[in-house]
C-alpha positions in Angstrom: 0.0 0.0 0.0 2.8 2.4 0.8 5.3 1.2 -1.8 4.8 4.3 -3.9 6.4 6.4 -1.1 9.8 5.0 -2.1 9.7 7.4 -5.1 9.2 10.5 -2.9 11.3 12.2 -0.3 8.6 12.7 2.4 11.0 13.2 5.2 13.0 15.7 3.2 9.8 17.7 2.4 8.8 17.8 6.1 12.4 18.7 7.1 12.0 21.7 4.8 8.7 22.5 6.5 10.5 22.4 9.9 13.3 24.7 8.7 10.7 27.2 7.3 8.9 27.1 10.6 12.0 27.5 12.9 13.6 30.3 10.9 10.4 32.1 10.4 9.6 31.7 14.1 12.9 33.3 15.2 12.6 36.1 12.7 8.9 36.8 13.6 9.7 36.8 17.4 12.5 39.4 16.9 10.5 41.6 14.5 7.3 41.2 16.4 9.0 42.1 19.7 10.3 45.3 18.1 6.9 46.1 16.8 5.3 45.6 20.2 8.0 47.9 21.7 7.0 50.5 19.1 3.3 50.2 19.8 3.8 50.9 23.6 6.6 53.4 23.1 6.5 57.1 23.9 7.3 58.2 20.3 4.1 59.0 18.3 5.7 58.3 15.0 6.8 54.8 16.1 3.5 54.0 17.6 1.8 55.0 14.4 4.1 52.9 12.3 3.6 49.8 14.6 -0.2 50.2 14.6 -0.4 50.8 10.8 1.9 47.8 10.1 -0.1 45.4 12.3 -3.5 46.5 10.9 -2.4 46.4 7.3 -0.4 43.2 7.3 -2.9 41.2 9.2 -5.5 42.0 6.6 -3.4 41.0 3.6 -3.6 37.3 2.6 -0.4 35.5 3.2 -0.4 34.1 -0.3 -0.2 37.7 -1.6 2.8 38.5 0.6 4.6 35.3 -0.5 3.9 35.9 -4.1 5.1 39.5 -3.8 8.3 38.2 -2.2 9.0 36.0 -5.2 7.6 37.9 -8.1 8.2 41.4 -6.8 11.5 41.1 -5.0 13.2 38.2 -6.9 11.8 38.5 -10.4 11.3 42.2 -10.7 13.9 43.8 -8.4 16.4 40.9 -8.6 16.7 40.6 -4.8 17.7 37.1 -3.8 19.0 37.8 -0.2 22.5 36.7 -1.1 21.5 33.3 -2.5 23.5 31.8 -5.3 20.8 29.5 -6.7 17.1 29.7 -7.4 16.0 27.1 -4.8 17.9 28.8 -2.0 16.6 32.3 -3.0 13.0 31.0 -3.1 13.4 29.4 0.3 14.9 32.6 1.9 12.2 34.8 0.3 9.5 32.5 1.6 11.0 32.9 5.1 11.0 36.6 4.7 7.3 36.6 3.6 6.4 34.4 6.6 8.3 36.7 9.0 6.6 39.8 7.6 3.2 38.3 8.0 3.6 36.4 11.3 5.4 39.2 13.1 2.1 41.1 13.2 0.4 38.4 15.2 3.5 38.0 17.4 3.3 41.7 18.1 -0.3 41.5 19.3 0.5 38.5 21.5 3.4 40.2 23.2 1.4 43.5 23.5 -1.3 41.5 25.3 1.3 40.2 27.6 2.6 43.7 28.3 -0.9 44.7 29.3 -0.9 42.1 32.0 2.1 43.8 33.8 0.9 46.1 36.5 1.5 49.8 35.6 3.0 50.3 39.1 6.0 48.2 38.3 6.9 50.4 35.3 6.3 53.5 37.3 8.5 52.2 40.1 11.3 51.4 37.6 11.1 54.9 36.1 11.1 56.4 39.6 14.6 54.9 40.4 16.0 56.4 37.2 15.6 53.7 34.5 15.1 54.8 31.0 12.1 53.7 28.9 14.2 51.1 27.1 15.6 49.7 30.4 12.1 49.5 31.9 10.8 47.8 28.8 13.5 45.2 28.3 14.5 44.6 32.0 11.1 44.8 33.8 8.2 44.6 31.4 9.1 42.3 28.6 10.4 39.4 30.8 7.0 39.3 32.5 5.1 39.9 29.3 6.8 36.9 27.6 5.8 34.6 30.5 2.2 35.7 30.1 2.4 35.4 26.3 3.6 31.8 26.0 0.2 30.4 25.3 -0.8 33.0 22.7 2.6 32.6 21.1 2.1 28.8 21.0 -1.0 29.4 18.9 0.9 31.7 16.6 3.7 29.0 16.2 1.1 26.3 15.3 -0.5 28.6 12.8 2.9 29.4 11.3 3.6 25.7 10.9 0.5 25.3 8.9 1.0 28.5 7.0 4.3 27.2 5.6 2.2 25.3 3.1 1.7 28.6 1.3 5.4 28.5 0.3 4.4 25.8 -2.2 2.9 28.6 -4.3 6.4 29.8 -5.2 8.0 26.4 -5.5 9.5 25.7 -2.1 9.9 22.0 -1.9 8.0 21.5 1.4 5.2 19.1 2.4 2.3 20.8 0.5 4.2 20.9 -2.8 5.2 17.2 -2.3 1.5 16.4 -1.7 0.5 18.2 -4.9 3.1 16.3 -6.9 2.0 13.0 -5.4 -1.7 13.6 -6.0 -0.9 14.4 -9.7 1.0 11.2 -10.2 -0.6 8.7 -7.9 -4.3 7.5 -7.7 -4.4 7.4 -3.9 -5.7 10.8 -2.9 -7.1 9.7 0.5 -4.0 7.9 1.5 -1.7 10.7 0.5 -3.8 13.3 2.3 -3.8 11.1 5.4 0.0 10.8 5.3 0.5 14.6 5.0 -2.1 15.3 7.6 -0.5 12.9 10.0 2.9 14.5 9.4 1.5 17.9 10.3 -0.1 16.5 13.4 3.3 15.1 14.5 4.7 18.7 14.2 1.9 20.6 15.8 0.4 18.4 18.5 3.6 18.0 20.6 4.3 21.7 20.2 1.0 22.6 21.6 1.2 20.1 24.5 4.7 21.0 25.5 4.5 24.7 25.2 1.0 24.6 26.8 2.5 23.0 29.9 5.4 25.5 29.8 3.0 28.4 29.6 1.0 27.3 32.6 4.2 26.7 34.6 5.9 30.0 33.9 2.7 32.1 34.0 2.9 35.0 36.6 0.6 34.4 39.5 -1.3 37.6 40.4 
């Protein structure tokens, strides 16, 4: 029943999915944290930029962003992010598109965590002479991250599933492999079940582990 799988690199496709997820998660966490800092910062221009970015990007379909990264940056502007071959350039641009999109959701998750930190703690930190950046990164964000573990877990699971959109620009991940298998094999239900099982193996442990971590590190108030 599963003999046809010998002709396809299923593990390699899911490894590409894992790489897309991990790299995009790191980039989204960094950029999303900076956006959250902008949204709660004292500078009106930065607050406006952060708010506009989140509201605009969240309402653009991810497919549009991924296609723009490929057709707009690579094909039109010849931006390949330092890649020497087409496959690497496509992969990096897919990561960029996922980071741009996912960071908006990371920002909101972290901002929600920031709102759980009592205002008095920030005021006390400012009273002893700390600057805004020191208050944010030394006092507020450490507590905000603890409160945002569960929301960030949901974002990470959504990101794992969103990597399938990278198939639209030819990244050889699980969704593109599924498309090729369906076109060549007459076993739609079996192929769909295999790919679905693979994504369950990626997302279910993530949700269970980070869910327990989130409950353990949550700040008791």
